[in-house]
C-alpha positions as CSV (number, residue, x, y, z in Angstrom):
1,M,-6.8,10.4,-5.1
2,Y,-5.0,12.3,-2.4
3,V,-6.6,12.4,1.0
4,L,-5.2,15.4,2.8
5,G,-5.5,16.8,6.2
6,E,-3.8,17.6,9.5
7,N,-2.9,14.9,12.0
8,G,-6.1,13.7,13.7
9,S,-8.4,14.7,10.9
10,G,-9.5,11.2,10.1
11,K,-7.5,10.3,7.1
12,S,-6.4,6.8,8.4
13,S,-9.9,6.1,9.6
14,L,-11.3,6.9,6.2
15,L,-8.9,4.6,4.5
16,R,-9.8,1.8,7.0
17,L,-13.5,2.4,6.1
18,L,-12.7,2.2,2.4
19,C,-10.8,-1.1,3.0
20,G,-13.7,-2.6,5.0
21,L,-11.6,-2.7,8.2
22,L,-14.1,-0.4,9.9
23,T,-17.8,-0.3,9.5
24,P,-19.3,3.1,8.8
25,E,-21.9,4.4,11.3
26,D,-24.0,5.4,8.4
27,G,-24.0,4.6,4.7
28,E,-22.0,2.1,2.7
29,V,-18.9,1.7,0.6
30,F,-19.4,0.5,-2.9
31,W,-17.1,-1.2,-5.4
32,D,-18.2,-1.8,-9.0
33,G,-21.8,-0.9,-8.0
34,K,-21.9,-3.4,-5.1
35,S,-21.6,-3.0,-1.4
36,I,-18.2,-4.1,-0.2
37,K,-20.0,-5.7,2.7
38,N,-22.0,-7.9,0.4
39,D,-19.3,-8.5,-2.2
40,A,-16.3,-8.7,0.1
41,E,-14.4,-11.4,-1.7
42,N,-14.5,-9.7,-5.0
43,Y,-13.5,-6.3,-3.4
44,Q,-10.7,-7.7,-1.4
45,S,-9.2,-9.5,-4.4
46,N,-9.1,-6.1,-6.1
47,L,-7.5,-4.3,-3.2
48,T,-4.0,-3.8,-1.8
49,Y,-3.8,-1.9,1.5
50,I,-0.6,-0.7,3.1
51,G,-1.3,1.1,6.4
52,H,0.9,3.6,8.2
53,L,2.1,0.7,10.2
54,N,4.1,-1.7,8.1
55,G,2.3,-4.9,9.0
56,L,5.5,-6.9,9.2
57,K,6.5,-9.7,11.6
58,D,9.9,-8.7,13.2
59,D,10.9,-12.4,13.7
60,L,10.4,-13.2,10.0
61,T,12.9,-12.2,7.2
62,A,11.9,-9.7,4.6
63,L,11.6,-12.6,2.1
64,E,9.3,-14.6,4.5
65,N,7.2,-11.5,5.3
66,L,6.5,-10.9,1.6
67,Q,5.8,-14.6,0.9
68,F,3.4,-14.7,3.8
69,S,1.5,-11.5,2.7
70,A,1.4,-12.8,-0.9
71,R,-0.2,-16.1,0.2
72,L,-2.7,-14.1,2.2
73,A,-3.6,-12.3,-1.0
74,A,-3.9,-15.6,-2.8
75,N,-0.9,-14.8,-5.0
76,V,1.6,-17.6,-5.6
77,V,5.1,-16.2,-5.7
78,N,8.5,-17.8,-5.7
79,D,11.7,-16.6,-4.1
80,A,12.9,-15.1,-7.4
81,V,9.8,-12.9,-7.8
82,V,10.0,-11.7,-4.2
83,L,13.7,-10.9,-4.6
84,S,12.9,-9.0,-7.7
85,A,10.4,-6.9,-5.7
86,L,12.9,-6.3,-3.0
87,T,15.5,-5.3,-5.6
88,A,13.1,-2.9,-7.3
89,I,12.6,-1.0,-4.0
90,G,16.3,-1.2,-3.1
91,V,16.4,-3.7,-0.2
92,A,17.4,-7.0,-1.7
93,R,20.5,-7.2,0.5
94,C,18.0,-7.4,3.5
95,A,16.1,-10.3,2.0
96,N,17.3,-12.9,4.6
97,L,17.6,-10.6,7.6
98,P,14.9,-10.6,10.3
99,V,12.8,-7.5,9.8
100,G,13.3,-6.6,13.4
101,V,16.9,-5.6,12.8
102,L,16.1,-3.3,9.9
103,S,15.9,0.5,10.0
104,Q,12.5,2.2,9.7
105,G,13.2,3.2,6.1
106,Q,14.2,-0.4,5.2
107,K,11.1,-1.8,7.0
108,R,8.9,0.7,5.0
109,R,10.5,-0.4,1.7
110,V,10.0,-4.1,2.6
111,A,6.3,-3.3,3.3
112,L,6.0,-1.3,0.0
113,A,7.6,-4.2,-2.0
114,R,4.1,-5.7,-1.8
115,L,3.1,-3.3,-4.5
116,W,5.5,-5.0,-6.9
117,L,3.8,-8.3,-6.1
118,S,0.3,-6.9,-6.4
119,S,-2.1,-7.5,-9.2
120,S,-4.9,-5.5,-7.5
121,Q,-6.6,-2.7,-9.3
122,L,-7.0,-0.5,-6.2
123,W,-4.1,0.5,-3.9
124,I,-4.9,2.2,-0.7
125,L,-1.8,3.6,0.9
126,D,-1.6,5.4,4.2
127,E,1.5,7.6,4.4
128,P,3.5,5.5,2.0
129,F,6.4,8.0,1.7
130,A,7.0,8.1,5.5
131,A,10.5,7.1,6.5
132,L,11.7,7.0,2.8
133,D,14.7,8.8,1.5
134,T,14.6,10.8,-1.7
135,A,15.7,8.0,-4.0
136,S,13.1,5.6,-2.5
137,V,10.3,8.2,-2.9
138,A,11.2,8.5,-6.6
139,I,11.1,4.7,-7.0
140,L,7.7,4.5,-5.4
141,V,6.3,7.4,-7.4
142,E,7.5,5.6,-10.6
143,Q,5.7,2.4,-9.4
144,L,2.5,4.3,-8.8
145,N,2.8,6.0,-12.2
146,Q,3.1,2.6,-13.9
147,H,0.2,1.2,-11.9
148,M,-2.0,4.2,-13.0
149,A,-0.8,4.0,-16.6
150,K,-2.2,0.4,-16.7
151,G,-5.6,1.6,-15.5
152,G,-5.0,1.1,-11.8
153,M,-6.2,3.4,-9.0
154,A,-4.7,4.6,-5.8
155,I,-5.9,6.4,-2.7
156,I,-3.0,7.9,-0.8
157,T,-2.6,10.0,2.3
158,T,0.6,12.0,2.4
159,H,2.2,15.2,3.8
160,Q,4.7,15.3,1.0
161,D,4.5,16.8,-2.5
162,V,4.9,14.1,-5.0
163,D,4.5,14.2,-8.8
164,I,2.2,11.3,-9.5
165,Q,1.0,11.2,-13.1
166,A,-2.6,10.1,-13.6
167,Q,-5.4,10.8,-16.0
168,S,-7.4,12.2,-13.2
169,I,-6.3,13.3,-9.7
170,Q,-8.8,14.2,-7.0
171,N,-8.0,15.8,-3.7
172,L,-10.1,15.3,-0.6
173,R,-9.3,17.6,2.3
174,L,-10.4,16.6,5.8
175,S,-10.5,19.0,8.7
176,A,-10.2,18.1,12.3
């Protein structure tokens, strides 16, 4: 699903609601027929969220950041698996550098490498293509296509035209 709209229309807020990071003023969010509030552990184990901020610690290396986020998601990964994810998104050479010294595009790719480590069914991605060059956009689109081909789902906000292949694509347009 694409969530579309101008800046300030509530796209990021909607994604935070869908992730359970914000509580709706009215109504509930459901996953697999159950309220995410009442079945949070099951829902969170099926969710990977990457916000418009990268969620990286500048003092940690790219490798350490991904190991840390994998542990938070209860995924056991070794250095080789993390290096494979960094290689897939084109930043393996940055694996042992503190994230704080990386460019915005490199930081974004490190954050997105979480997708290569994810076994979640649902990916919620807020502006995932921001700060990426053309080659990196193509790599990410391919990863999204593979995720969907395996039965995965994605909810994405973007201002860019990307050719994501899925059995069903929905567009939700928000207005300010």
